[in-house]
Wavefront OBJ file of the C-alpha trace (Angstrom):
o trace
v -9.685 -28.883 37.800
v -6.907 -30.487 39.825
v -8.461 -29.274 43.075
v -11.956 -30.391 42.119
v -10.772 -33.886 41.224
v -8.863 -34.161 44.518
v -11.766 -33.001 46.687
v -14.516 -34.959 44.940
v -12.271 -37.998 44.616
v -11.400 -37.782 48.300
v -15.032 -37.675 49.316
v -15.747 -40.686 47.108
v -12.694 -42.531 48.498
v -13.781 -42.119 52.118
v -17.391 -42.944 51.319
v -16.414 -46.152 49.495
v -14.056 -47.570 52.118
v -14.637 -51.318 52.569
v -12.504 -54.185 53.878
v -9.693 -54.930 53.366
v -9.070 -51.226 52.749
v -8.300 -49.251 55.920
v -10.017 -45.949 56.544
v -6.839 -44.608 58.180
v -4.727 -45.179 55.078
v -7.401 -43.764 52.797
v -7.911 -40.674 54.962
v -4.173 -40.043 55.068
v -3.831 -40.397 51.284
v -6.830 -38.129 50.693
v -5.417 -35.503 53.062
v -2.081 -35.513 51.260
v -3.845 -35.243 47.880
v -6.044 -32.330 48.971
v -3.180 -30.419 50.609
v -1.083 -30.857 47.500
v -3.975 -29.650 45.357
v -4.095 -26.423 47.384
v -0.344 -25.924 46.914
v -0.685 -26.784 43.232
v -3.533 -24.300 42.677
v -1.827 -21.474 44.573
v 1.445 -21.947 42.716
v -0.180 -22.100 39.281
v -2.345 -19.029 39.937
v 0.533 -16.973 41.322
v 3.435 -18.100 39.128
v 2.034 -20.187 36.294
v 2.559 -23.875 35.555
v 6.086 -24.548 36.768
v 8.048 -27.657 35.862
v 8.663 -28.706 39.451
v 4.925 -28.515 40.168
v 4.207 -30.981 37.369
v 7.023 -33.281 38.532
v 5.657 -33.381 42.082
v 2.138 -33.984 40.782
v 3.351 -36.902 38.649
v 5.313 -38.361 41.573
v 2.336 -38.130 43.952
v -0.091 -39.668 41.461
v 2.402 -42.447 40.665
v 2.691 -43.258 44.371
v -1.100 -43.358 44.777
v -1.369 -45.644 41.749
v 1.151 -48.069 43.251
v -0.720 -48.008 46.588
v -4.067 -48.998 45.071
v -4.234 -52.333 46.997
v -4.444 -50.310 50.228
v -6.492 -47.360 48.942
v -9.170 -48.725 46.602
v -11.975 -51.105 47.510
v -12.001 -54.368 45.517
v -15.357 -53.518 43.933
v -13.882 -50.337 42.348
v -10.639 -51.747 40.991
v -11.994 -52.306 37.492
v -13.693 -50.103 34.954
v -11.879 -46.871 35.888
v -14.362 -46.002 38.632
v -11.955 -45.409 41.525
v -10.799 -42.058 42.806
v -7.213 -42.910 41.841
v -8.336 -43.327 38.234
v -9.585 -39.742 38.228
v -6.292 -38.414 39.565
v -4.397 -40.476 36.977
v -6.358 -38.971 34.095
v -5.978 -35.436 35.466
v -2.207 -35.818 35.888
v -1.876 -37.019 32.284
v -3.762 -33.942 31.085
v -1.747 -31.565 33.286
v 1.542 -32.921 31.937
v 0.433 -32.113 28.382
v -0.716 -28.628 29.402
v 2.722 -27.886 30.850
v 5.080 -29.677 28.481
v 5.564 -30.461 24.835
v 4.744 -34.021 23.697
v 8.405 -35.110 23.851
v 8.206 -34.758 27.654
v 4.482 -35.059 28.293
v 4.014 -38.407 26.513
v 6.761 -40.221 28.493
v 5.429 -38.668 31.713
v 1.923 -39.886 30.877
v 3.233 -43.358 30.113
v 4.992 -43.477 33.505
v 1.743 -42.642 35.290
v -0.253 -45.121 33.178
v 2.303 -47.859 33.827
v 2.213 -47.160 37.567
v -1.571 -47.458 37.470
v -1.285 -50.809 35.659
v 1.175 -52.109 38.267
v -0.995 -50.987 41.160
v -4.155 -52.449 39.660
v -2.377 -55.748 38.924
v -1.154 -55.968 42.528
v -4.688 -55.393 43.740
v -6.024 -58.084 41.448
v -7.970 -55.635 39.334
v -8.520 -55.624 35.586
v -6.200 -53.777 33.248
v -8.947 -52.293 31.094
v -8.099 -48.732 32.114
v -4.726 -48.986 30.343
v -6.392 -48.485 26.987
v -8.284 -45.467 28.327
v -5.100 -43.862 29.614
v -3.212 -44.529 26.379
v -6.062 -42.936 24.446
v -5.946 -39.922 26.783
v -2.207 -39.567 26.216
v -2.543 -39.667 22.431
v -5.619 -37.437 22.237
v -4.270 -34.812 24.642
v -0.899 -34.723 22.861
v -2.614 -34.220 19.500
v -4.966 -31.555 20.863
v -2.218 -29.540 22.557
v -0.061 -29.718 19.425
v -2.895 -28.259 17.343
v -3.605 -25.581 19.953
v 0.037 -24.549 20.220
v 0.386 -24.277 16.456
v -2.820 -22.249 16.252
v -1.583 -20.031 19.074
v 1.713 -19.540 17.224
v -0.129 -18.467 14.074
v -2.334 -16.131 16.127
v 0.744 -14.615 17.791
v 2.321 -13.992 14.394
v -0.848 -12.339 13.123
v -1.082 -10.145 16.227
v 2.585 -9.216 15.911
v 2.019 -8.175 12.296
v -1.057 -6.210 13.334
v 0.856 -4.399 16.065
v 3.665 -3.614 13.648
v 1.131 -2.236 11.161
v -0.546 -0.171 13.872
v 2.795 1.210 15.004
v 3.710 2.122 11.430
v 0.312 3.781 10.950
v 0.704 5.705 14.207
v 4.151 6.904 13.178
v 2.838 7.945 9.772
v -0.136 9.730 11.378
v 2.152 11.575 13.780
v 4.488 12.473 10.933
v 1.627 13.806 8.826
v 0.230 15.748 11.784
v 3.656 17.267 12.439
v 3.986 18.143 8.762
v 0.569 19.832 8.736
v 1.406 21.799 11.867
v 4.699 22.873 10.344
v 2.895 24.091 7.232
v 0.324 25.921 9.365
v 3.118 27.710 11.217
v 4.812 28.669 7.964
v 1.508 29.963 6.608
v 0.717 31.924 9.751
v 4.195 33.441 10.120
v 6.691 33.502 7.271
v 4.228 33.489 4.378
v 2.028 36.103 6.028
v 5.045 38.367 6.563
v 6.251 37.877 2.980
v 2.751 38.674 1.701
v 2.764 41.875 3.716
v 6.084 42.851 2.181
v 4.935 41.886 -1.323
v 1.855 44.085 -1.086
v 3.910 47.048 0.187
v 2.340 46.706 3.603
v 5.757 47.059 5.238
v 9.285 48.001 4.269
v 12.509 46.307 5.235
v 13.604 49.252 7.343
v 10.676 49.257 9.763
v 11.151 48.142 13.354
v 7.774 46.405 13.310
v 8.866 44.198 10.427
v 12.094 43.225 12.163
v 10.173 42.382 15.339
v 7.649 40.369 13.376
v 10.350 38.483 11.481
v 12.123 37.612 14.742
v 8.874 36.280 16.168
v 8.290 34.255 13.008
v 11.753 32.761 13.249
v 11.211 31.808 16.889
v 7.989 30.000 15.994
v 9.546 28.139 13.067
v 12.564 27.070 15.097
v 10.332 25.939 17.949
v 11.926 28.209 20.522
v 8.568 29.270 21.933
v 7.493 26.978 24.757
v 3.729 26.546 24.876
v 3.868 24.772 28.254
v 2.811 21.347 29.407
v -0.108 19.874 27.404
v -2.169 19.198 30.540
v -1.726 22.678 32.048
v -4.860 24.834 32.187
v -4.573 28.469 31.115
v -7.007 31.345 30.809
v -7.991 31.471 27.144
v -8.975 35.133 27.204
v -5.358 36.196 27.802
v -4.145 34.443 24.651
v -7.086 35.824 22.655
v -6.341 39.312 23.971
v -2.798 39.014 22.598
v -4.236 37.873 19.244
v -6.557 40.896 19.150
v -3.752 43.308 19.999
v -1.451 41.908 17.300
v -4.063 41.931 14.531
v -3.585 44.263 11.551
v -7.118 45.621 11.997
v -9.067 47.036 14.922
v -10.549 44.176 16.942
v -13.345 44.595 19.450
v -12.898 41.811 21.968
v -15.662 40.492 24.210
v -13.948 37.849 26.337
v -15.059 36.022 29.460
v -12.770 34.111 31.851
v -12.318 30.546 30.613
v -9.647 27.972 31.482
v -8.730 25.272 28.968
v -5.678 23.004 28.448
v -2.751 24.897 27.026
v -2.730 22.986 23.723
v -6.418 23.808 23.247
v -5.797 27.486 24.030
v -2.939 27.501 21.524
v -5.213 26.031 18.826
v -7.963 28.579 19.587
v -5.502 31.479 19.479
v -3.839 30.344 16.241
v -7.184 29.738 14.498
v -8.563 33.090 15.646
v -5.362 34.838 14.526
v -5.673 33.204 11.118
v -9.307 34.290 10.823
v -8.390 37.900 11.660
v -5.461 37.760 9.249
v -7.789 36.578 6.478
v -10.156 39.426 7.257
v -7.350 41.979 7.052
v -5.856 40.436 3.923
v -8.905 39.624 1.794
v -11.518 42.228 2.739
v -11.654 46.005 2.803
v -12.942 46.262 6.361
v -10.766 47.760 9.078
v -12.495 46.247 12.098
v -13.732 42.892 13.343
v -15.244 41.431 16.470
v -13.742 38.626 18.600
v -15.870 36.987 21.291
v -15.359 34.189 23.809
v -18.266 32.485 25.575
v -18.532 29.287 27.563
v -21.007 27.072 29.359
v -20.862 23.740 31.170
v -20.263 21.742 27.992
v -18.326 23.802 25.469
v -16.089 26.780 24.738
v -17.095 29.014 21.841
v -14.937 31.597 20.045
v -16.341 33.633 17.150
v -14.656 36.015 14.721
v -17.092 38.303 12.883
v -16.555 40.893 10.186
v -18.780 42.935 7.838
v -16.861 42.223 4.642
v -18.321 41.138 1.298
v -18.132 37.451 2.192
v -17.029 34.458 0.114
v -17.984 30.911 -0.726
v -15.859 28.478 1.340
v -16.432 25.776 -1.266
v -14.513 27.766 -3.880
v -11.274 27.962 -1.869
v -8.435 26.353 -3.887
v -6.985 23.193 -2.399
v -3.497 24.667 -2.084
v -4.757 27.556 0.102
v -3.965 26.699 3.710
v -5.631 29.582 5.536
v -9.159 28.280 6.168
v -8.692 24.586 5.430
v -5.702 23.954 7.704
v -4.983 27.164 9.573
v -8.507 27.249 11.038
v -10.474 24.030 10.475
v -7.523 21.635 10.527
v -5.985 23.251 13.596
v -9.214 22.893 15.622
v -9.539 19.265 14.576
v -6.145 18.498 16.094
v -7.581 19.237 19.568
v -10.922 17.503 18.957
v -12.659 20.751 18.169
v -14.660 22.112 15.252
v -14.563 25.208 13.075
v -17.395 26.406 10.830
v -17.516 29.267 8.331
v -20.778 31.135 7.753
v -20.310 33.736 5.031
v -22.872 35.998 3.354
v -22.563 39.118 1.166
v -22.941 41.227 4.314
v -20.313 39.555 6.495
v -18.517 36.434 7.640
v -18.641 34.614 10.977
v -16.102 31.950 11.876
v -17.139 29.803 14.835
v -14.583 27.799 16.819
v -15.913 25.261 19.297
v -14.285 22.859 21.752
v -14.861 20.022 22.373
v -16.341 18.728 19.119
v -18.841 16.463 20.902
v -20.806 19.301 22.472
v -24.593 18.962 22.094
v -24.920 22.160 20.034
v -21.870 21.568 17.862
v -22.575 22.118 14.156
l 1 2 3 4 5 6 7 8 9 10 11 12 13 14 15 16 17 18 19 20 21 22 23 24 25 26 27 28 29 30 31 32 33 34 35 36 37 38 39 40 41 42 43 44 45 46 47 48 49 50 51 52 53 54 55 56 57 58 59 60 61 62 63 64 65 66 67 68 69 70 71 72 73 74 75 76 77 78 79 80 81 82 83 84 85 86 87 88 89 90 91 92 93 94 95 96 97 98 99 100 101 102 103 104 105 106 107 108 109 110 111 112 113 114 115 116 117 118 119 120 121 122 123 124 125 126 127 128 129 130 131 132 133 134 135 136 137 138 139 140 141 142 143 144 145 146 147 148 149 150 151 152 153 154 155 156 157 158 159 160 161 162 163 164 165 166 167 168 169 170 171 172 173 174 175 176 177 178 179 180 181 182 183 184 185 186 187 188 189 190 191 192 193 194 195 196 197 198 199 200 201 202 203 204 205 206 207 208 209 210 211 212 213 214 215 216 217 218 219 220 221 222 223 224 225 226 227 228 229 230 231 232 233 234 235 236 237 238 239 240 241 242 243 244 245 246 247 248 249 250 251 252 253 254 255 256 257 258 259 260 261 262 263 264 265 266 267 268 269 270 271 272 273 274 275 276 277 278 279 280 281 282 283 284 285 286 287 288 289 290 291 292 293 294 295 296 297 298 299 300 301 302 303 304 305 306 307 308 309 310 311 312 313 314 315 316 317 318 319 320 321 322 323 324 325 326 327 328 329 330 331 332 333 334 335 336 337 338 339 340 341 342 343 344 345 346 347 348 349 350 351 352 353 354 355 356 357
C-alpha cells in the first residue's frame, strides 16, 4: 500500500505540475518518496514492521507536508486532492499498524499538524485537518479492536494446542498400555497357561528358555530396529512358524515391509497360532504370505471346530488386542472368518487397500 501510494502519487504530482511549482523540485521529492517506498517494502517483507522504519516514514512525510508550497499546485491545495495528502493518510495508518495508540496517536497528530502548517503556508484551506483527525481516531479504534480480538484468538489457540497435546499424550499412554498388555498376554500369560495345563514342567529346558525370552520382551531388551527400516517379512514369519506349539505349514513369498509392520504381522500371526494350539484339538495349521502392488496379506488357517468371534468375552485379549488391535496400530486390518469346519484369520497391510475387508 505504501509503495502504491508513492508511485501513483508521484505520477499525479508530475502530471499536475503548474507554476509556481517547479518540476525539478517535484521530481526530486517524488524520486525520494519512491526510493524510500522500495526500502520500506523490502524491510517490512524481510524483517517485519520495525520501529525505525515507521520513524523514517513519519519524518519523510512530515518534511513533504511542510514543503507543500513548493510541491503542490495551487489548484490542488484544498479538498485533500494532492499527492501529499495521500502520503499523509497512509503514514497515519502505518503508524497505527506498527504501534499501540499511545504512540501511534501522537505520531499521527504530528503528521497532521505538519500538513496543516504546510497547507497554511501555501495559502490552502485547512479542511483536510478534520479528515486526518477522523483517520487517527478511526484507525486507533479499529486496531485496538483487532488486537484484542487477536489476543482472544491466541488464547483460544493456545488452549486448543494444550488440549491436543494432552490428548496426544493420553493416546500415546493408552497405546503403550495396550502394547504392554499384548506383550504380557503373548508371553507371560501364555507361559503360565502352559504350566497350568501341565503342558510343561518347571524342570524342562524349553520352559526356562521360554521364560527367559518372555522376560526379555517384558523388560524391552529386544531391539526391533529402526521404525523406518525395511525387513523381509517371511523371515520373521518363519521364526513364528518354527516356535509354534503345533505343526505349521508355511507358504511364504519374499516381501519387504517396515520393521514395525513386520513386528505387528509376526506378533498377530503368533497369537493366531497360539489360539489354535490352545483352544482347538488340531495339531497343524497353515501360514501363508502373499503380496501384490497394493497390499501385504498374511493368513492363518486351521481345520478346528471354529467359534463365534462375537461371543469372545471383553476381558479376553487374544483376538481383540493381540490380533486385531495390534494390526490397527500399524494401519492394518485383521478379520476372523470362522465356521464349524475351520477358522481363517486374515491380516492385511495397509488398511486402505482396495480389497481390504
